[in-house]
N, C-alpha and C positions, 0 to 999 in steps of 0.2 A: 504493500500499499504506500509506503513511504520510500522514496528513492533517495540513495546517498548522493547521487550526481546533483540532484536539485538542491539538496541541504548544503553542500559544499559551495554551490553558486550562489545560494542566497546569503550565506555567511560571508563570502568574499565580497560580494556586490553591497551588502549592507555595510561593512566596514569602510568600502570607498565612498559610499554615499554619506556615511557619519562624517567623514573627513573632509570631503570635498563638496557635499551638497549634490552630486549627480552620481549614479552608478548602478542603482538596481535595474532601470530600464535600459539605460545606455550600454551597459556590459552585459547584464543578464539575458536579454534578448538574443544576441548573437551566439553566446555561450551555450544557451540551451537549444538553439537551432542545431549547433554541432552535434547535440545529443540526439538529434532527430525528433525532438517534440513538437507537436502541431504549434502553429503560431497562436491559434486560438486558446489553446490550454497555456501557453507560456504567459498570455496576457493575464488570464485569470490567475496564475500564480503570482507574477510579478506587481500587478498593478495595485492590489491591496496592501503589500509591502510598502511600496513607494509611497501611497497615499497616506498610510499612518505614520511613516517616518516624517513626511512633509508636515503633517499636523502637529506633530512634537516639535518641529522646528519653528513653526510660526506662532505657536500659543503665546510665547513669552514676547514676541517682538511684532505682533500682529499690527500695530501701530505704524510700522515701518513700511508696510505694503506701498509700493508705487501704483496708485489708482489709474494713471494713465495708461501704463502697460497693461495693467490687469482688465482694464475695460476693452482694450484691443484684442487681448486672449480671449474674452467671453464673446466678442461680437464678430470677430474676423477669423480667429483660429479654430475655435470649438466647432463651428458648423462644418468645416472642411475636415476636421478630424472624424467627425462622425460620417459625412458622406464618404470619404476614402476607407475608412473602416468597413463600411457596408459593402463598398466595391470589392474590396480584397477579400472579403469573407464570401462573396457570391461568385467569384471569378478565380479561375486557375491561373495564378501568377507565381513567377518563381521568386519566392521571398528571399531566398539565400543569395541569389543573384544581386536583387535590388540593394539588399541590406550590406552585402560585401562591398560593392562599388561605392556606396555612400560612406561607408566608415574609411576606406581608403582615401576618399576625396577630403574628409575632414582632417584625417591623420596628416595629409600632406600640404594643408593650408598654409602652415608656418614655414614651409620649406620651398614650396613653389609659388613664386610671386603671382602667376596668372591666377591661380585659384584664390589666393588671398584677396587679389584686387576684385574678383568677380563676387565673392561672397561679401565683402565691404560694400560694394555698390548695391547689393540686395538688401544689406542692413539699412541703407539710407533712404530706401523707398518703403515706408512703413507698411501701408497696405498691402503691397507685393509680399513683403516679407512675412507678415503675419498669416496670409493665406497660403504662401508656400510653406511655411512651418506646420501648418494645420494638414496640408496634404501628405508631406513627408511622414508626420508623426502618425497620421492614421494609416498609413501603408507599412511603415518600418518600425514604429514605437521608439524612434530614434531622434525626434524633434527636438529632444531636450538638449543636442549639441548646438543647434541653432539659437534656441532660448537662452542658453548660457551666453553665447557670443553676444547677443542683443543686450542682455541685462548687465554684463560686465563692460559694456562700451558706455554705460550711463555714467554722468558725474554724480555718484552717490556714495554713501558711506557703506561699509561691508555688510552692515545689518540690514540695510534696505535692499541690497542686492540679493542677499541670501534668503531673506523672508518673501521678497517677490518671486525668486526663482521656486520656493518651496510652494507657495500658494499657486502658481502657475502649473506647476507638475501635478499638484494634488488635483487641481480642476480637470487636467488632461485625464487623469486616472479615473475620476468619478464618471465622466461622460463616456469614457471607453467601457468602463464596466457594464453602465447602463444599457450601451448600445449592444454590447456581446450578449447580454443576457436577453435583450429584446429580440436578437436575431435566433434565439433558442438554444444557446450554447449552455450546457448544464454545469452548474458550479459543483465542484467535488468538495465536500465538506472537510476531507482530510487535508485540504490545501491550508486550512486554518493553522495547521502545524507549522507550515513554512513562515506564515505570517508571525507567529509567536517568536520564531527562531530569529527572524529578521528584526523585530522590534527589540528583543533581547540583546542582540548583537549591537544594534544602534545605542541602546541605553548604555551598556558596558564600554564601549569605544567612546562615546560622548563623554563619560564621566572620567575616564582614566587615560585616554590616549589624545584626545583632540588638541589639547595645548602642547603637546610635546613632539609632534609630528612636524618636520620641517616641510614647507612647500616648494623650496628652491628648484628641486627637479622634478615637480609634479608635471608640468607642461610637456617635458620630454617623455617622461613614463606614460602619460597619458595618450600622446601621439603613438608610441611604439605600441601600447596594447590595442588601440583602435586598428592600427595599420595590420598588425598580426591577426587580429579577428577577421577582418576584412579578406586578408589573403586566405586565411584558412576555409572561410566559408566559399570563396570562389574555387579553391582546390576541390572542396568536397563536391562541388558541382561539375568537375572535370573542365573548368573553363580554361586552364592553362594547356 
């Protein structure tokens, strides 16, 4: 009933999200795809974990939420997350290929000027950016990479950035869960064990390690992990 590979992925990605604000969806999705879990099942495992961790992150600093960003999330991003998720659920689309390519593009943006310039241009067009993010997140569950880039480009303190990221991710997750249930996918209640493991991991890391971990090498390690995940997914599909 309980799978060790899922438990290990939940622990690893919850640690990453506890330290850096992202991780459960961004890293958990490609990792579980490598273990051949269906996309809809992956969503129902990871989304509640991510949403509850986000809730814990915003409780104390809810007054720091950037309301302008959040309004755009609600009115521009969420509708396209729902539409894209419905599309991907009803059509036979190669998720591994799409996610693998997207991970590689994001991983290389700091090293290939053309990619960086293109992403920065998209960031400057608010409506296009928020709609694009919704489509990407609905199809791949990885729109958080774009959300992070947008929020961290703002002139705001770290609490506002972290809290705005958290409530945005949580809203993504809530609407994804509602959409998946509406589409008739059954929720397996033993998944609650994975939720408990994720929350316990977050509480432990947040209490004992958060202030002790240096972030100096985070960007490089983050890019390496994304690149490796993307290549593995493409290799799995015999793209090379």
